Structures are given as structure tokens and as C-alpha cells.
N, CA, C and O atoms as a Tripos MOL2 file, in Angstrom:
@<TRIPOS>MOLECULE
protein
  228   227    57     0     0
PROTEIN
NO_CHARGES

@<TRIPOS>ATOM
      1 N           0.8200   -1.1860    0.0000 N.3       1 UNK1
      2 CA          0.0000    0.0000    0.0000 C.3       1 UNK1
      3 C           0.8600    1.2440    0.0000 C.2       1 UNK1
      4 O           0.6410    2.1700    0.7820 O.2       1 UNK1
      5 N           1.8320    1.2570   -0.8760 N.am      2 UNK2
      6 CA          2.7040    2.4090   -0.9820 C.3       2 UNK2
      7 C           4.0420    2.2300   -0.2970 C.2       2 UNK2
      8 O           4.9240    3.0750   -0.4530 O.2       2 UNK2
      9 N           4.2230    1.1480    0.4660 N.am      3 UNK3
     10 CA          5.5040    0.9090    1.1290 C.3       3 UNK3
     11 C           6.4930    0.4070    0.0830 C.2       3 UNK3
     12 O           6.1350   -0.4430   -0.7320 O.2       3 UNK3
     13 N           7.7090    0.9040    0.0820 N.am      4 UNK4
     14 CA          8.6840    0.5110   -0.9490 C.3       4 UNK4
     15 C           8.9800   -0.9980   -0.9270 C.2       4 UNK4
     16 O           9.2690   -1.5700    0.1240 O.2       4 UNK4
     17 N           8.9020   -1.6190   -2.0900 N.am      5 UNK5
     18 CA          9.1420   -3.0640   -2.1920 C.3       5 UNK5
     19 C          10.5220   -3.4480   -1.6760 C.2       5 UNK5
     20 O          10.6650   -4.4250   -0.9420 O.2       5 UNK5
     21 N          11.5300   -2.6840   -2.0580 N.am      6 UNK6
     22 CA         12.8960   -3.0380   -1.6600 C.3       6 UNK6
     23 C          13.0480   -3.0230   -0.1410 C.2       6 UNK6
     24 O          13.6430   -3.9340    0.4340 O.2       6 UNK6
     25 N          12.5200   -2.0080    0.4970 N.am      7 UNK7
     26 CA         12.6160   -1.9280    1.9620 C.3       7 UNK7
     27 C          11.8540   -3.0810    2.6020 C.2       7 UNK7
     28 O          12.3300   -3.6750    3.5700 O.2       7 UNK7
     29 N          10.7040   -3.3950    2.0860 N.am      8 UNK8
     30 CA          9.9090   -4.5070    2.6040 C.3       8 UNK8
     31 C          10.6730   -5.8250    2.4730 C.2       8 UNK8
     32 O          10.6970   -6.6280    3.4050 O.2       8 UNK8
     33 N          11.2900   -6.0400    1.3280 N.am      9 UNK9
     34 CA         12.0590   -7.2640    1.1020 C.3       9 UNK9
     35 C          13.2450   -7.3420    2.0520 C.2       9 UNK9
     36 O          13.5430   -8.4120    2.5820 O.2       9 UNK9
     37 N          13.9230   -6.2220    2.2720 N.am     10 UNK10
     38 CA         15.0600   -6.1940    3.2000 C.3      10 UNK10
     39 C          14.6070   -6.5520    4.6190 C.2      10 UNK10
     40 O          15.2840   -7.3040    5.3190 O.2      10 UNK10
     41 N          13.4730   -6.0180    5.0320 N.am     11 UNK11
     42 CA         12.9380   -6.3280    6.3600 C.3      11 UNK11
     43 C          12.5890   -7.8080    6.4560 C.2      11 UNK11
     44 O          12.8860   -8.4540    7.4610 O.2      11 UNK11
     45 N          11.9650   -8.3440    5.4200 N.am     12 UNK12
     46 CA         11.5840   -9.7560    5.4290 C.3      12 UNK12
     47 C          12.8070  -10.6600    5.5040 C.2      12 UNK12
     48 O          12.7890  -11.6600    6.2220 O.2      12 UNK12
     49 N          13.8600  -10.3270    4.7820 N.am     13 UNK13
     50 CA         15.0980  -11.1130    4.8540 C.3      13 UNK13
     51 C          15.6140  -11.1290    6.2870 C.2      13 UNK13
     52 O          15.9980  -12.1810    6.7990 O.2      13 UNK13
     53 N          15.6240   -9.9810    6.9280 N.am     14 UNK14
     54 CA         16.1090   -9.8840    8.3130 C.3      14 UNK14
     55 C          15.2340  -10.7140    9.2480 C.2      14 UNK14
     56 O          15.7510  -11.4210   10.1120 O.2      14 UNK14
     57 N          13.9260  -10.6350    9.0860 N.am     15 UNK15
     58 CA         13.0100  -11.4120    9.9270 C.3      15 UNK15
     59 C          13.2590  -12.9070    9.7360 C.2      15 UNK15
     60 O          13.2920  -13.6580   10.7110 O.2      15 UNK15
     61 N          13.4330  -13.3390    8.5020 N.am     16 UNK16
     62 CA         13.6840  -14.7580    8.2380 C.3      16 UNK16
     63 C          15.0240  -15.2050    8.8050 C.2      16 UNK16
     64 O          15.1380  -16.3170    9.3220 O.2      16 UNK16
     65 N          16.0340  -14.3560    8.7140 N.am     17 UNK17
     66 CA         17.3380  -14.6830    9.2990 C.3      17 UNK17
     67 C          17.2190  -14.8330   10.8170 C.2      17 UNK17
     68 O          17.7880  -15.7590   11.3950 O.2      17 UNK17
     69 N          16.4900  -13.9370   11.4550 N.am     18 UNK18
     70 CA         16.3190  -13.9880   12.9090 C.3      18 UNK18
     71 C          15.4630  -15.1730   13.3370 C.2      18 UNK18
     72 O          15.6620  -15.7230   14.4200 O.2      18 UNK18
     73 N          14.5190  -15.5650   12.5020 N.am     19 UNK19
     74 CA         13.6020  -16.6550   12.8090 C.3      19 UNK19
     75 C          14.2690  -18.0180   12.6340 C.2      19 UNK19
     76 O          13.8860  -18.9790   13.3010 O.2      19 UNK19
     77 N          15.2380  -18.1130   11.7690 N.am     20 UNK20
     78 CA         15.8660  -19.3890   11.4160 C.3      20 UNK20
     79 C          16.3270  -20.2180   12.6190 C.2      20 UNK20
     80 O          16.0020  -21.4040   12.6770 O.2      20 UNK20
     81 N          17.0620  -19.6580   13.5750 N.am     21 UNK21
     82 CA         17.5540  -20.4890   14.6850 C.3      21 UNK21
     83 C          16.4540  -21.1190   15.5380 C.2      21 UNK21
     84 O          16.6710  -22.1740   16.1340 O.2      21 UNK21
     85 N          15.2870  -20.4970   15.6080 N.am     22 UNK22
     86 CA         14.2210  -21.0420   16.4550 C.3      22 UNK22
     87 C          13.2110  -21.8780   15.6710 C.2      22 UNK22
     88 O          12.2560  -22.4000   16.2460 O.2      22 UNK22
     89 N          13.4160  -22.0040   14.3830 N.am     23 UNK23
     90 CA         12.4320  -22.6970   13.5390 C.3      23 UNK23
     91 C          13.0780  -23.8230   12.7400 C.2      23 UNK23
     92 O          12.9090  -23.8960   11.5230 O.2      23 UNK23
     93 N          13.7860  -24.6630   13.3880 N.am     24 UNK24
     94 CA         14.5100  -25.7390   12.6970 C.3      24 UNK24
     95 C          13.5990  -26.7020   11.9420 C.2      24 UNK24
     96 O          14.0350  -27.3340   10.9800 O.2      24 UNK24
     97 N          12.3590  -26.8210   12.3560 N.am     25 UNK25
     98 CA         11.4430  -27.7540   11.6940 C.3      25 UNK25
     99 C          10.7190  -27.1470   10.5010 C.2      25 UNK25
    100 O          10.0160  -27.8590    9.7830 O.2      25 UNK25
    101 N          10.8730  -25.8650   10.2790 N.am     26 UNK26
    102 CA         10.2160  -25.2140    9.1440 C.3      26 UNK26
    103 C          10.9490  -25.6110    7.8680 C.2      26 UNK26
    104 O          12.1550  -25.4010    7.7440 O.2      26 UNK26
    105 N          10.2260  -26.1740    6.9400 N.am     27 UNK27
    106 CA         10.8240  -26.6460    5.6900 C.3      27 UNK27
    107 C          10.6390  -25.6610    4.5450 C.2      27 UNK27
    108 O          11.4350  -25.6400    3.6050 O.2      27 UNK27
    109 N           9.5860  -24.8410    4.6200 N.am     28 UNK28
    110 CA          9.2730  -23.9580    3.5000 C.3      28 UNK28
    111 C           8.5730  -22.7000    4.0130 C.2      28 UNK28
    112 O           7.7510  -22.7500    4.9280 O.2      28 UNK28
    113 N           8.9190  -21.5940    3.4070 N.am     29 UNK29
    114 CA          8.2340  -20.3280    3.6640 C.3      29 UNK29
    115 C           7.6800  -19.8620    2.3220 C.2      29 UNK29
    116 O           8.4180  -19.7730    1.3410 O.2      29 UNK29
    117 N           6.4070  -19.5720    2.2780 N.am     30 UNK30
    118 CA          5.7730  -19.1140    1.0410 C.3      30 UNK30
    119 C           5.5000  -17.6200    1.1620 C.2      30 UNK30
    120 O           4.8690  -17.1640    2.1150 O.2      30 UNK30
    121 N           5.9810  -16.8770    0.1900 N.am     31 UNK31
    122 CA          5.7870  -15.4320    0.1530 C.3      31 UNK31
    123 C           4.8930  -15.1330   -1.0450 C.2      31 UNK31
    124 O           5.2580  -15.4260   -2.1830 O.2      31 UNK31
    125 N           3.7440  -14.5610   -0.7960 N.am     32 UNK32
    126 CA          2.7970  -14.2430   -1.8740 C.3      32 UNK32
    127 C           2.9260  -12.7730   -2.2550 C.2      32 UNK32
    128 O           2.7710  -11.8830   -1.4190 O.2      32 UNK32
    129 N           3.2060  -12.5410   -3.5050 N.am     33 UNK33
    130 CA          3.3060  -11.1820   -4.0380 C.3      33 UNK33
    131 C           2.3230  -11.0760   -5.1910 C.2      33 UNK33
    132 O           2.1900  -12.0060   -5.9870 O.2      33 UNK33
    133 N           1.6390   -9.9570   -5.2800 N.am     34 UNK34
    134 CA          0.5600   -9.8250   -6.2510 C.3      34 UNK34
    135 C           0.9340   -9.0710   -7.5150 C.2      34 UNK34
    136 O           0.1380   -8.9840   -8.4500 O.2      34 UNK34
    137 N           2.1380   -8.5260   -7.5440 N.am     35 UNK35
    138 CA          2.5250   -7.7530   -8.7270 C.3      35 UNK35
    139 C           3.8890   -8.2260   -9.2310 C.2      35 UNK35
    140 O           4.7700   -8.5580   -8.4380 O.2      35 UNK35
    141 N           4.0510   -8.2540  -10.5310 N.am     36 UNK36
    142 CA          5.3100   -8.6710  -11.1520 C.3      36 UNK36
    143 C           6.4680   -7.7910  -10.6840 C.2      36 UNK36
    144 O           7.5680   -8.2840  -10.4390 O.2      36 UNK36
    145 N           6.2190   -6.5000  -10.5620 N.am     37 UNK37
    146 CA          7.2740   -5.5820  -10.1140 C.3      37 UNK37
    147 C           7.7540   -5.9570   -8.7110 C.2      37 UNK37
    148 O           8.9570   -5.9630   -8.4480 O.2      37 UNK37
    149 N           6.8310   -6.2640   -7.8240 N.am     38 UNK38
    150 CA          7.1870   -6.6670   -6.4620 C.3      38 UNK38
    151 C           8.0130   -7.9490   -6.5000 C.2      38 UNK38
    152 O           9.0170   -8.0640   -5.7970 O.2      38 UNK38
    153 N           7.5940   -8.9070   -7.3160 N.am     39 UNK39
    154 CA          8.3180  -10.1720   -7.4440 C.3      39 UNK39
    155 C           9.7570   -9.9350   -7.8760 C.2      39 UNK39
    156 O          10.6820  -10.5140   -7.3060 O.2      39 UNK39
    157 N           9.9480   -9.0960   -8.8710 N.am     40 UNK40
    158 CA         11.2950   -8.8280   -9.3770 C.3      40 UNK40
    159 C          12.1760   -8.1810   -8.3140 C.2      40 UNK40
    160 O          13.3450   -8.5370   -8.1670 O.2      40 UNK40
    161 N          11.6150   -7.2350   -7.5770 N.am     41 UNK41
    162 CA         12.3890   -6.5650   -6.5250 C.3      41 UNK41
    163 C          12.7420   -7.5580   -5.4180 C.2      41 UNK41
    164 O          13.8850   -7.5950   -4.9630 O.2      41 UNK41
    165 N          11.7800   -8.3540   -4.9870 N.am     42 UNK42
    166 CA         12.0420   -9.3340   -3.9330 C.3      42 UNK42
    167 C          13.0930  -10.3460   -4.3860 C.2      42 UNK42
    168 O          13.9790  -10.7030   -3.6100 O.2      42 UNK42
    169 N          13.0050  -10.8080   -5.6220 N.am     43 UNK43
    170 CA         14.0020  -11.7540   -6.1310 C.3      43 UNK43
    171 C          15.3930  -11.1350   -6.1250 C.2      43 UNK43
    172 O          16.3660  -11.7920   -5.7540 O.2      43 UNK43
    173 N          15.4890   -9.8850   -6.5310 N.am     44 UNK44
    174 CA         16.7760   -9.1960   -6.5480 C.3      44 UNK44
    175 C          17.3560   -9.1020   -5.1280 C.2      44 UNK44
    176 O          18.5300   -9.4040   -4.9120 O.2      44 UNK44
    177 N          16.5430   -8.6910   -4.1850 N.am     45 UNK45
    178 CA         16.9970   -8.5530   -2.8000 C.3      45 UNK45
    179 C          17.3490   -9.9170   -2.2130 C.2      45 UNK45
    180 O          18.3980  -10.0610   -1.5860 O.2      45 UNK45
    181 N          16.4960  -10.9140   -2.4040 N.am     46 UNK46
    182 CA         16.7640  -12.2380   -1.8540 C.3      46 UNK46
    183 C          18.0060  -12.8540   -2.4860 C.2      46 UNK46
    184 O          18.8070  -13.4690   -1.7810 O.2      46 UNK46
    185 N          18.1860  -12.7070   -3.7840 N.am     47 UNK47
    186 CA         19.3790  -13.2480   -4.4380 C.3      47 UNK47
    187 C          20.6450  -12.5740   -3.9340 C.2      47 UNK47
    188 O          21.6750  -13.2290   -3.7710 O.2      47 UNK47
    189 N          20.5770  -11.2670   -3.6850 N.am     48 UNK48
    190 CA         21.7310  -10.5420   -3.1450 C.3      48 UNK48
    191 C          22.1070  -11.1030   -1.7790 C.2      48 UNK48
    192 O          23.2830  -11.3450   -1.5060 O.2      48 UNK48
    193 N          21.1230  -11.3090   -0.9320 N.am     49 UNK49
    194 CA         21.3930  -11.8280    0.4110 C.3      49 UNK49
    195 C          21.8390  -13.2840    0.3630 C.2      49 UNK49
    196 O          22.6740  -13.6990    1.1670 O.2      49 UNK49
    197 N          21.3040  -14.0530   -0.5510 N.am     50 UNK50
    198 CA         21.7190  -15.4460   -0.6790 C.3      50 UNK50
    199 C          23.1800  -15.5200   -1.1000 C.2      50 UNK50
    200 O          23.9350  -16.3470   -0.5900 O.2      50 UNK50
    201 N          23.5760  -14.6610   -2.0250 N.am     51 UNK51
    202 CA         24.9680  -14.6200   -2.4620 C.3      51 UNK51
    203 C          25.8750  -14.2630   -1.2800 C.2      51 UNK51
    204 O          26.9270  -14.8750   -1.1000 O.2      51 UNK51
    205 N          25.4710  -13.2770   -0.4780 N.am     52 UNK52
    206 CA         26.2500  -12.8820    0.6990 C.3      52 UNK52
    207 C          26.3060  -14.0230    1.7040 C.2      52 UNK52
    208 O          27.3510  -14.2690    2.3060 O.2      52 UNK52
    209 N          25.1860  -14.7230    1.8900 N.am     53 UNK53
    210 CA         25.1180  -15.8380    2.8280 C.3      53 UNK53
    211 C          26.0830  -16.9470    2.4230 C.2      53 UNK53
    212 O          26.7070  -17.5820    3.2740 O.2      53 UNK53
    213 N          26.1980  -17.1710    1.1260 N.am     54 UNK54
    214 CA         27.0850  -18.2190    0.6140 C.3      54 UNK54
    215 C          28.5360  -17.7630    0.5370 C.2      54 UNK54
    216 O          29.4080  -18.5340    0.1400 O.2      54 UNK54
    217 N          28.8010  -16.5060    0.9170 N.am     55 UNK55
    218 CA         30.1730  -16.0240    0.9440 C.3      55 UNK55
    219 C          30.6300  -15.3420   -0.3210 C.2      55 UNK55
    220 O          31.8300  -15.1460   -0.5100 O.2      55 UNK55
    221 N          29.7130  -14.9740   -1.1920 N.am     56 UNK56
    222 CA         30.0780  -14.3720   -2.4590 C.3      56 UNK56
    223 C          30.0080  -12.8680   -2.4870 C.2      56 UNK56
    224 O          30.0090  -12.2700   -3.5630 O.2      56 UNK56
    225 N          29.9470  -12.2440   -1.3340 N.am     57 UNK57
    226 CA         29.8160  -10.7860   -1.2480 C.3      57 UNK57
    227 C          30.4290  -10.1420   -2.4370 C.2      57 UNK57
    228 O          30.4200   -8.9160   -2.5480 O.2      57 UNK57
@<TRIPOS>BOND
     1     1     2 1
     2     2     3 1
     3     3     4 2
     4     3     5 am
     5     5     6 1
     6     6     7 1
     7     7     8 2
     8     7     9 am
     9     9    10 1
    10    10    11 1
    11    11    12 2
    12    11    13 am
    13    13    14 1
    14    14    15 1
    15    15    16 2
    16    15    17 am
    17    17    18 1
    18    18    19 1
    19    19    20 2
    20    19    21 am
    21    21    22 1
    22    22    23 1
    23    23    24 2
    24    23    25 am
    25    25    26 1
    26    26    27 1
    27    27    28 2
    28    27    29 am
    29    29    30 1
    30    30    31 1
    31    31    32 2
    32    31    33 am
    33    33    34 1
    34    34    35 1
    35    35    36 2
    36    35    37 am
    37    37    38 1
    38    38    39 1
    39    39    40 2
    40    39    41 am
    41    41    42 1
    42    42    43 1
    43    43    44 2
    44    43    45 am
    45    45    46 1
    46    46    47 1
    47    47    48 2
    48    47    49 am
    49    49    50 1
    50    50    51 1
    51    51    52 2
    52    51    53 am
    53    53    54 1
    54    54    55 1
    55    55    56 2
    56    55    57 am
    57    57    58 1
    58    58    59 1
    59    59    60 2
    60    59    61 am
    61    61    62 1
    62    62    63 1
    63    63    64 2
    64    63    65 am
    65    65    66 1
    66    66    67 1
    67    67    68 2
    68    67    69 am
    69    69    70 1
    70    70    71 1
    71    71    72 2
    72    71    73 am
    73    73    74 1
    74    74    75 1
    75    75    76 2
    76    75    77 am
    77    77    78 1
    78    78    79 1
    79    79    80 2
    80    79    81 am
    81    81    82 1
    82    82    83 1
    83    83    84 2
    84    83    85 am
    85    85    86 1
    86    86    87 1
    87    87    88 2
    88    87    89 am
    89    89    90 1
    90    90    91 1
    91    91    92 2
    92    91    93 am
    93    93    94 1
    94    94    95 1
    95    95    96 2
    96    95    97 am
    97    97    98 1
    98    98    99 1
    99    99   100 2
   100    99   101 am
   101   101   102 1
   102   102   103 1
   103   103   104 2
   104   103   105 am
   105   105   106 1
   106   106   107 1
   107   107   108 2
   108   107   109 am
   109   109   110 1
   110   110   111 1
   111   111   112 2
   112   111   113 am
   113   113   114 1
   114   114   115 1
   115   115   116 2
   116   115   117 am
   117   117   118 1
   118   118   119 1
   119   119   120 2
   120   119   121 am
   121   121   122 1
   122   122   123 1
   123   123   124 2
   124   123   125 am
   125   125   126 1
   126   126   127 1
   127   127   128 2
   128   127   129 am
   129   129   130 1
   130   130   131 1
   131   131   132 2
   132   131   133 am
   133   133   134 1
   134   134   135 1
   135   135   136 2
   136   135   137 am
   137   137   138 1
   138   138   139 1
   139   139   140 2
   140   139   141 am
   141   141   142 1
   142   142   143 1
   143   143   144 2
   144   143   145 am
   145   145   146 1
   146   146   147 1
   147   147   148 2
   148   147   149 am
   149   149   150 1
   150   150   151 1
   151   151   152 2
   152   151   153 am
   153   153   154 1
   154   154   155 1
   155   155   156 2
   156   155   157 am
   157   157   158 1
   158   158   159 1
   159   159   160 2
   160   159   161 am
   161   161   162 1
   162   162   163 1
   163   163   164 2
   164   163   165 am
   165   165   166 1
   166   166   167 1
   167   167   168 2
   168   167   169 am
   169   169   170 1
   170   170   171 1
   171   171   172 2
   172   171   173 am
   173   173   174 1
   174   174   175 1
   175   175   176 2
   176   175   177 am
   177   177   178 1
   178   178   179 1
   179   179   180 2
   180   179   181 am
   181   181   182 1
   182   182   183 1
   183   183   184 2
   184   183   185 am
   185   185   186 1
   186   186   187 1
   187   187   188 2
   188   187   189 am
   189   189   190 1
   190   190   191 1
   191   191   192 2
   192   191   193 am
   193   193   194 1
   194   194   195 1
   195   195   196 2
   196   195   197 am
   197   197   198 1
   198   198   199 1
   199   199   200 2
   200   199   201 am
   201   201   202 1
   202   202   203 1
   203   203   204 2
   204   203   205 am
   205   205   206 1
   206   206   207 1
   207   207   208 2
   208   207   209 am
   209   209   210 1
   210   210   211 1
   211   211   212 2
   212   211   213 am
   213   213   214 1
   214   214   215 1
   215   215   216 2
   216   215   217 am
   217   217   218 1
   218   218   219 1
   219   219   220 2
   220   219   221 am
   221   221   222 1
   222   222   223 1
   223   223   224 2
   224   223   225 am
   225   225   226 1
   226   226   227 1
   227   227   228 2
@<TRIPOS>SUBSTRUCTURE
     1 UNK1         2 RESIDUE 1 A UNK
     2 UNK2         6 RESIDUE 1 A UNK
     3 UNK3        10 RESIDUE 1 A UNK
     4 UNK4        14 RESIDUE 1 A UNK
     5 UNK5        18 RESIDUE 1 A UNK
     6 UNK6        22 RESIDUE 1 A UNK
     7 UNK7        26 RESIDUE 1 A UNK
     8 UNK8        30 RESIDUE 1 A UNK
     9 UNK9        34 RESIDUE 1 A UNK
    10 UNK10       38 RESIDUE 1 A UNK
    11 UNK11       42 RESIDUE 1 A UNK
    12 UNK12       46 RESIDUE 1 A UNK
    13 UNK13       50 RESIDUE 1 A UNK
    14 UNK14       54 RESIDUE 1 A UNK
    15 UNK15       58 RESIDUE 1 A UNK
    16 UNK16       62 RESIDUE 1 A UNK
    17 UNK17       66 RESIDUE 1 A UNK
    18 UNK18       70 RESIDUE 1 A UNK
    19 UNK19       74 RESIDUE 1 A UNK
    20 UNK20       78 RESIDUE 1 A UNK
    21 UNK21       82 RESIDUE 1 A UNK
    22 UNK22       86 RESIDUE 1 A UNK
    23 UNK23       90 RESIDUE 1 A UNK
    24 UNK24       94 RESIDUE 1 A UNK
    25 UNK25       98 RESIDUE 1 A UNK
    26 UNK26      102 RESIDUE 1 A UNK
    27 UNK27      106 RESIDUE 1 A UNK
    28 UNK28      110 RESIDUE 1 A UNK
    29 UNK29      114 RESIDUE 1 A UNK
    30 UNK30      118 RESIDUE 1 A UNK
    31 UNK31      122 RESIDUE 1 A UNK
    32 UNK32      126 RESIDUE 1 A UNK
    33 UNK33      130 RESIDUE 1 A UNK
    34 UNK34      134 RESIDUE 1 A UNK
    35 UNK35      138 RESIDUE 1 A UNK
    36 UNK36      142 RESIDUE 1 A UNK
    37 UNK37      146 RESIDUE 1 A UNK
    38 UNK38      150 RESIDUE 1 A UNK
    39 UNK39      154 RESIDUE 1 A UNK
    40 UNK40      158 RESIDUE 1 A UNK
    41 UNK41      162 RESIDUE 1 A UNK
    42 UNK42      166 RESIDUE 1 A UNK
    43 UNK43      170 RESIDUE 1 A UNK
    44 UNK44      174 RESIDUE 1 A UNK
    45 UNK45      178 RESIDUE 1 A UNK
    46 UNK46      182 RESIDUE 1 A UNK
    47 UNK47      186 RESIDUE 1 A UNK
    48 UNK48      190 RESIDUE 1 A UNK
    49 UNK49      194 RESIDUE 1 A UNK
    50 UNK50      198 RESIDUE 1 A UNK
    51 UNK51      202 RESIDUE 1 A UNK
    52 UNK52      206 RESIDUE 1 A UNK
    53 UNK53      210 RESIDUE 1 A UNK
    54 UNK54      214 RESIDUE 1 A UNK
    55 UNK55      218 RESIDUE 1 A UNK
    56 UNK56      222 RESIDUE 1 A UNK
    57 UNK57      226 RESIDUE 1 A UNK
């Protein structure tokens, strides 16, 4: 509702990182996005963090 997609994706990445240690049994997280633009931004942010997580900064 007007909140920047990139900022939202960054916050979600942080929440998922913080949640990981206490949620060992969680196998899948589903993120529903309703617009192609939002999907592209989230993919870009998530891929950036995944690369950093794997040590590819």
C-alpha cells in the first residue's frame, strides 16, 4: 500500500534470518506477491542476500 518493495524485502530477509535459529522444523516459507514488479524486486533482494550468505559478497 505504498511501502517501498525493496525496503519490505530487506525487512523480510532480516526477519527470516532472525527466525531461522528457532524454527529448525520449518521446511518452507511461502511469500505471496501480487505484482510482477514486487516479485522482481524481492528476487533481486533475496538473491543478493543469498549470495552474501554463501560467501560471495
